[in-house]
C-alpha positions in Angstrom: 63.8 26.6 34.3 64.2 24.8 30.6 65.3 21.8 32.6 62.1 22.0 34.2 60.3 22.3 31.4 61.5 19.8 29.7 61.2 17.5 32.7 57.4 18.5 32.8 56.4 18.0 29.2 58.0 14.2 29.7 55.6 13.8 32.0 52.7 14.8 30.1 54.0 12.9 27.7 53.9 9.5 29.5 50.7 10.2 31.6 48.8 10.8 28.0 50.1 8.5 26.3 49.5 6.0 29.2 46.0 7.1 29.3 45.8 6.2 25.1 47.0 2.8 25.8 44.6 2.0 28.1 42.2 3.6 26.4 42.5 1.3 23.2 39.3 -0.1 22.1 39.0 -3.6 21.4 38.8 -3.4 17.6 42.1 -1.4 18.0 43.3 -4.0 20.3 42.0 -7.1 17.6 43.6 -5.5 14.8 46.7 -4.2 15.5 47.7 -7.5 17.1 45.9 -9.8 14.6 49.4 -11.8 13.7 50.1 -12.3 17.5 46.9 -13.6 18.0 46.7 -16.4 14.8 50.2 -16.7 13.7 51.9 -15.1 10.7 50.6 -18.0 8.1 47.1 -17.0 9.3 47.4 -13.7 9.7 48.5 -13.7 5.8 45.8 -15.2 4.5 43.0 -13.5 6.6 42.3 -10.3 8.3 39.6 -9.0 10.6 37.1 -6.4 9.6 34.5 -5.3 11.9 33.6 -5.6 15.6 30.1 -5.6 16.6 27.7 -6.8 19.0 30.2 -8.9 20.4 31.0 -10.7 17.7 34.3 -10.3 15.8 34.0 -10.8 12.1 36.6 -12.4 9.8 37.5 -12.7 6.2 39.5 -15.5 4.9 41.4 -16.0 1.5 40.2 -19.6 1.4 37.8 -22.2 2.5 40.9 -24.4 4.2 41.7 -21.1 6.1 38.2 -20.4 6.9 37.7 -23.9 8.6 40.9 -23.7 10.7 39.9 -20.6 12.1 36.4 -21.2 13.1 37.0 -25.2 13.9 41.0 -24.8 15.5 41.3 -21.3 16.5 38.2 -19.6 17.5 38.4 -20.4 21.7 42.2 -19.9 21.9 41.8 -16.5 19.6 38.5 -15.4 22.1 40.7 -16.4 25.2 44.1 -14.9 23.9 42.8 -11.8 23.5 40.5 -12.0 26.9 44.0 -13.0 28.8 46.5 -11.0 27.0 45.0 -8.0 25.6 42.0 -7.6 28.2 39.7 -7.5 25.4 36.5 -8.6 26.5 33.6 -7.7 24.6 34.5 -10.6 21.5 32.3 -13.0 22.7 32.3 -15.1 19.5 33.8 -14.7 15.7 31.8 -15.4 12.5 34.2 -16.1 9.6 33.5 -16.1 5.3 35.3 -16.3 2.5 36.3 -13.5 0.3 39.2 -11.4 -1.2 41.0 -9.8 1.9 42.7 -7.2 -0.1 39.2 -5.6 -0.9 38.8 -5.2 3.1 
């Protein structure tokens, strides 16, 4: 009887775990995978802080990082979010310079 209960418990954990992963919001996908999306050097100098009305808001520690993210990385980030993470609600990225520790 104990083995059957253990098996049922494992099945329940697996089902609930997969449901949680499927229901992960686009914000969670962005915030949890930021380093994978932009690379370690940019992740150290930037941070997403809000997703609102299909716009991802990012703070960068300096103007060079903000420029690189907005000019060279913006579309690749959006494309990667759609293709690899199925985060379809991010249509644009707004980047500002500020203190990333404050966010």
